[in-house]
N, C-alpha and C positions, 0 to 999 in steps of 0.2 A: 831361836820365835819372839816374836817381841809379846807374846798371851802376856795377861796376867797370872805369875802362876796357883793366888789363889780361888781363879777361874778357871774349873779342866772343864769343864762344857759350859753351849749353851742352846738354843732355841734358834734355830733357820728358816726360814717359812720362805718359801716361794710364790709367788700370786701371777696367776695365768688368765687372759683376756681375749675376748674380741671385742677386740674396740673397731670405733666405727667413725664418722668424720665430725662429731659432736662434740664438743669439747666438757659440756657438763656431763652427756650422758659417758662418759668416759670417768670422769671424775667420782662421779656416783656410786659406778656400775665398783671402779678398783676397788674406791676407799670400801666397799661394801665389805667384800674381802680381808684387806688389809684391818679392820677392826678385828674380824671374825680370827684369821689371824691371830690378832694379840691377845684374843679371848682364850687361843689355844694355846699360848707359854711364850708366844715365837718377841724375843730378844732382840731378831733380826729378818726386818721383814724383805723382801725385794720384787723389785718392778720390772716390767718390760721391755723391749726397744719399742717404743713410740707409744706410748702407755695414752699419752691425753690427745694422741688424734693419728688415725690410721685411714689414708686420705693413697692417689696414687696420679703420677705427673706432675711432673716441676714449678709448672702453674697452681699447679691447686697446692701441691707441699708450702710453696713459696707465702698462697694466701693466708695460710693458718700456721704461717712460724710468728715467732712472738719475739720480743728481746726481752733478756732473761727476767728485766726489773717488771714488765708488765705480762708475765705468762701466767694463766689461772691457774695451771694446773703446779705449778712448782709455786705457787703464793698455797694453795688447796695442800699441798703433802708436806708443805713445812710448816702447815698448826696443826696436819694429823697427826705426825711425829709430838708434837709438842704434848699433845691433850696425851698421845697413845703413853708418852714416855719409852720412847724406844727407839730403833736407831734404823732410816730406811733410805733404802737405794731406792732414788725414786724411778728408777728405769732410764729412758732417755725424750728428748724435745730435740724440735724443729728449731735453732733458736736465730732470731734475725738477729749478722753480722754486717750488714750493708749491702754490698755484693750477691754477697753468698751466703750459706747458709752451718752451723754444725746441728751435727748430732749430738747431744753434750748428754753428758747424767749427771744427776746430780745429788749425789749425797746428803742425808740431813741427820745430824743428832738429834737423840731427845729434848732437848731443846727446843729443835725447828731451825737452826742455826743452818748453814750449807758448812758442812765440814770438806765438801773434796767434789773437782769436775773434773771429768775426762771426757772427750772429744775425739769420736772414735776415726782412729789413724786409718784403714783399708779401707776404699770404697766397692762395693757391692756394684760394679760393673759384667753385668754376662750375660750372655744368649742363651738359654736355656733348652727355646726350640722356635722356630720361626714367629709363635703366637706369644712368648713368655719372655722377653730383654726389662732387662735397668741397668740403669744410667747414674748411680749417685753422684758422683765425679761430674754430672753436669748442673750440678745444687748444691751441694755440698763441700766444703771445707776441710780437705783432711786432716786432724789432728796430726800434732807434730813432734807430743810427750806422751812418756808411759808414767801411768798416776798409782799411786796408792794409797788407801789413808788406814793409818791406825786406830781397830777400836781393841774394845776393853780389852780381846779373848785374841786379840793376833791381829797379823793386816793382810784386811782388802783388797789387790789388785786390782784393778780396774778394765775392761773390756767391750766386746760390743760384738754379736751376732759376726757377721763376714772376717774379722777380723780372730776367730777363733781355726781359718787353715793358713793363719800366721805363726806357726809352732815357739819360734822366735822371740816371740810379745811375750810367751808365758811364758819363756826360757828366762826370758831379762825379768820377771818381773819374781819368776820366785824366786832368783839369786837374789835379787835385791827386796828377800824376807816376805813374800806373801804366803799366808800358811793359809789362806782358800782366795779364789780368781771366781771373779763375778763373772758373766755371760749372756747381758741381755737381749733379746733377740728376735728377731719377727722372719724367722724362717723359712724360706718359698715350701710348699708342701712336697715339691719333685727333690726338695735336697736332699730336706729334711728326713723323706723315709728314704734315702738312698744314703744319707753322711752324718745325721747329726747325732745320734747316740755314741759311733764308730769313732769320734772327734771327740765328741768332750770325752768319751771315758779316756782315752787317749792320755788328752790335757792333763788327765787326775793324775794316770800311771809315769808319765813323762817326770810331771815333777810335782812328786807324793805329795799332792796338797788335795781339798774341796773342790770341788768347782759348784757353783751355784748358777741354773740357765732356767734364770723364770721367761716366759716366750706367751707369744701372743698363740692363736691359734683360732683355724673355720674360716670363714667366709668375708672379702670383703670391700670397699666401696673398690672397684674399676676390674673386678672379676678374680682380684688377686686373694691367696689363700693359702694360708700359712700352717704351720704343721703341729703347731701342741707341744703335748710332752714334756713339757719345764720337771726337771732333775736336778736333784739333788744326788754330789758319785761323793763319797770318801776318797782318800789318798792312795787306796788300791785297786780303787778304779769300779768300785762295787758300788752300784744305780739303788741307792737310798731309798729315794721317793722319785715316782713319777703320776706325776696329774693326768697323763691320757688326754686324750683330745676336748674335754669340757673344759670352760672357764668351773675357777675355787681358785685353788690351794695344797699344796702339800708343805707339811712340815716333817723336821725331823732333828732329832740331838745331833749335836754337833762332838764329838769328844776329839777336843786341842790335838791330845796328842798324844793319836795316829797321826799326825805329820810326824812328830817324829820318830814315830815307829817306822812308816814308810821309808823314810830317807837315809832312817840306818838299817836297812835291809837293805835297799838297794842303793847306796849313795852316788846316784849318776848324779846331780848336780856338784859332783869333787871328780867327774870324770871327765869333765870336759874336754879336751883338745887344740890344740891348731894345728891347721892345715892348709896345705893350699886344694 
């Protein structure tokens, strides 16, 4: 593990929002929850996927995309992290790359600087029913690099939403030293009811790590519905906190020693074998 041995625990919080297609409203609502979480003692606050803009359809998504330098939420959350003196996982943003977009996570350090970036690797191209289909690959350029960032307490691996269905990414992050893995999401209500809790608990158990999963919730533009239930899960697969379906935040004390304990009891990260 990479944590500072003198800092055995910290408080992590996951913010849950019902984002609209209005930047100002979303930034204001999210900032309120971040402040409340910081006031409650959170050292690390994590935001969900599409935190600043929840819209639907390729044309609308492109219309609201911004460059990283011109994105109002990135500027606002940078300043918020600096003001509150916290580590802030800024959720994800549609970043204009020219021909296509990136679904990009930004991590802010307590001085407001960008400490890490991660572009979502796996594209959500699915047909859940005749009336519910998604084609992220038509708008977004997949990322091609796994990313972790060192925090004062350990290493945080970065993933986004649909990535959770690809366990080898989580394995690679854990083998690379991740003690915690973030999963900011806008999980559909349909798939969330069936798979959300079990997938996230499995990723925690398989890798002996904490999972932080801030999420969108409720009804959105384009009749889109998200599942909510932001989760904090410990390395033994126990759910430490669950928001349910209302906007707000959850917080939990993170005992970093639990990572070592879980990986000692079941040292599966040392037991991988090559096979044909």
